[in-house]
N, C-alpha and C positions, 0 to 999 in steps of 0.2 A: 403506399407505407411512409408512415412518418418517420422524422428524420432519427429520431431517438430508435427507433425499432432496426432501421438501417443501421445505425451504429452499431446496436449489438448484435444483429447480423453476423456485421464485419469485425467486430473484437471477438467472435464466436470463429467464424473461419480462420482469420489469423492465428490462433491459440491453436486450433485442431492443426494446421500444418505445422507448427513449431515444434508441438509436441509430437509430432511424429517424428521428426527430423532429431529432436532431442534422445527421443527414445532407442533411436539405432545410436548415433551416435555412444549413448550409455554402456548400452550391451558391447559395441565394439573398446569402449574404453577400462569396464570391466576385466574381460581378456585379456587388452593389453597390460592392466595393470598387473594380474595375476603372471603372465610373462616375464614380466622385465623387472617385477618389486619394486616400482616406482612409487614413494611416497606421494607427490607430484600427481602422479597420476592416477592415484589410490583417491586424494583428498578430491581433485578433481571428478573423479566417477563421482564420489559421495556426494559432490556439490549437484553434478545433475541430476542424481537420485531424489536429491531435490528438488530442482526444477523439475521432472519428470512430475512429482506429487503436488507441487504448488499447480503445473500448467493444469493438470488432470483437475484440482479443485479451481482455479479459477474459470477452465472450458466448461466448466458443471455450475460455476456459479453466471459465468456469461449467457449460457442455457435459460436457468432461471429468474436472470434478474428481465428477461424476456417477456415474459408474464405479469399480467395487470393484476391487480392490487384484490382483495377478494375479503368477505366480511373478515372472517380470522385475521386476516394477516392487510391492514390498510394500506402499507408502505409496499406490497408484495414483499421482494423476495431483495429490495433496494441494502439492507444492513448486509446481506451474505456479504457482498464484496469486503467490508471494513473484516469480520472472523475471516476470510479466505487473509488476506493481505498478516495480519495478525498469525495466525497458525504457521505461514511462510515464514513469517521473519525470528518467529523461534524454531523452525528448523535450522534454517540458514544460520542462524546465532549456536548451535549446539552443534553444528558441523564445524562453524569456525574455530570454535573453542576447541576442538579436539584434535583441529589441524593444528592448533600450536602448541598442542601439547604433546604430540607425536613426533612433529619437529623440532620440540628439545630435547627430546628421550632419544632420538636419532643421532641429533647432532654431539649429546652428550654425555650417551650411553655409553653401553662397552658391547651392543651387541653388533653386531655385522650385517648392515643391509644394502650390499654392492649390491648395483644396477644392472643387470643380463646381459640388454640389447638395449643400448643405446640409441641407435637408429631406429630401432622398431619404436623405441618412445618417440623421437620425436616425430615422426610419421604417423601415429597416434593423437600428439598434440597438436599438428596441422587438419588433421581430416575433424579435427576438435575445433579448432580455431574458423573453419571454415563452415563449419554448421551454425557457429553461435553467429560467425558475420550472415549468415540468411539470414537468421531468425530472429538478429536486432534491427536489422532491414524488414523484417516483417513486423515487425511489434511498435516500433519509433516513433513512427507518425501516431498513434493511441496510446502513448504510453503519459499523455495527461489528461485523456480522458474522467479516468477514475480511479480511485486505491486498487483495484482489483489489476486493471490492466499495468500499473506502475510497477505491484507486486511482479508481475510475470515479467515485465522487461528488465528490471535491476535483479531477476535471477540470472536471466538471459546473459545480460551486461558483465557479472559478478563472473560469470560460469569464460565468458569470453576473455577478461584478464586472467582468467586460470591457466587456458589453454595458452593463453602468451606467455604464461611462466614456464608451464611443462616445454613449451619450444625453446625459449631461454634457456633454460638449465639445460636440454639436453645437448645445447648445439654448445656451452659453457663446459660438459664434463665429455662433450666431444674433443674440444681443444686444449679444454688443462689435462680432465683423465679426473680430477676429483668428484668423487659419486655424491659426496657430503654437499653440493652443492642443489642438489635432489632435495634433499629434508629444508633447506633454506628457501627454495623454491614454494614449499610445501605452506611453511612458515608466512611466507609471501602471500599465496592465495587466499589463505585464512585470515591474517590482518585486514587485506581488501575487502572481504566478505562481512567481519564484523559491527564497524560504523555503519555500512548501507542496512544492515542488518534490523540495529538499533532505531535509526533513523524512522525506517518504516515502523517499526514496532509501537514506537512512539506516537508519532498519526495514527494510527490506528488505535491505541491506546486511551485516546481523546478523544475519538472520535466515540468507544463504548462507554466513556465516563459521564459520558455529553457532557463534556467541555460548552463551551463559547466559540464556537466557530474564529480558524484563526483571523487576525486582520480587525474582529469585532470589537469594538470598546462599548462594552453594556451602559457605562457611566457615562459616557457621551451619546449613545442611543436615548439614555432614559434624560437627561439635557435635553436634548433636542426633541423629544415627543412632547415633552412639558412645554413645550414654547409653542405647539399649536393653540389653534383658535379654540376656546372652551376647555382645554384641559387644564385641568386643576393641577394634579398628582399622577405620578405612575409608580404602581408597586408589582408585586409578584411577576417581573421582569424574568423570562426565561427564555438560553437562548442554546439550540443544539445545533448536531448533522446527524441527520439520519443516513446520507451516504455522498460519497464523490458532488459537488454540485446539488445538493437538496438540504442546505441552510433552515433551519425553523426557527420563528420568536412568537413566544407567545407572552401577555400581559397586560396585568387590569390600569382600567383606564381611568380615572377621577373626573367625571365633567359635570358644567353648572345643571344644575337642579332641572333647572326649567328648561331643557335644551329640546328642540319638537323634532320632529322622526326625520325629518331634513334637513338639521342643523347635525343629529348625529351621523346619517346618512356622509354627509361633507367630511366628518370629522373620520368614521374609519378608511374615507378617502384620502384624506391628505396623510395617514399612520401610514397605510399600505404603500402610497407613494413616496412616503420619507427612507419606508424602510428597502425598497430596491432601488432608489435614485442617491441617495444621499453621505451610504459609505462608503470603505474600499469592498465591504460583502453585499453585495445586493443576494435578499433576503424575501422571496417571493411570496411564498409559502408563510404567513403572518399570521393569528388566532389574537383578537382583542376582544376582553372584555367590558363594555363600556358601563359604568356603575356613576349615579349619580351621588353627587357631594352630599354625604351623612349616611350613606349607603353604612350597613355594616353585616356580616355576615360570621357568625360566632363559627361554626367549623372552619372557615378562613383564619381567622385569627387563633384557633387551634393548631392549625395545621402548622402555620408561619412563624408561628411564638417567639 
């Protein structure tokens, strides 16, 4: 089994274990929120619902990403991880905004939303925190592998912070008797969600818009390529990211008109080595079109006018 397939299988196993635990805690927290009337626990349960949704999508993505490329999907299902991350971050963002609004209504509104059983709230918060810590331990070592695993880890980490807020809220209410702290905790959970959701969404959108890989300056790339032997100019330079760890680059290279086949092969080798070794972002997948000086393609000129 290749290292890539082994890593994908490991991701799949860890996601399935995390999904099983999160689903169980979700059921418990929904029941707890209904019994206690806690906003913090209700928001945390809503967050766990997004966790379950994202983890289901992430697990399906991890399974599909193990499939080999084919005629109709030349990159396989690699791009699916970006779509999953974007969808998960959008859901997380909406839950966070709702929680902020609900927190404000409970704090400054006239409705009576007293907590029915604070001790039971504390128990549910501890159960949720324990499950989240186990899930984080399962996912932390894979969180930097790709955007899909990063999205899953962020979901679980945010939920762990939410569980901490629930526990603190219950302890404060037991100590002071002020039930309004539950709404404060719900708002804090939301404020922890929103920036992380925005950050992940921004990364996903960069990939979907096919922006240049972060850390790769195309002006520097162009200048460096034009310093190569027999290279006169570089145009139609494009770079994007298919999925995490899969940057791609293509360019038209204007070369000396009397270049031999051997020299052309050496130019291609130099260009490929340059993109793999000379920049902060290594680009192993490159496509170069060599054009002799004076070559003109009317169709290309019309497209890139």
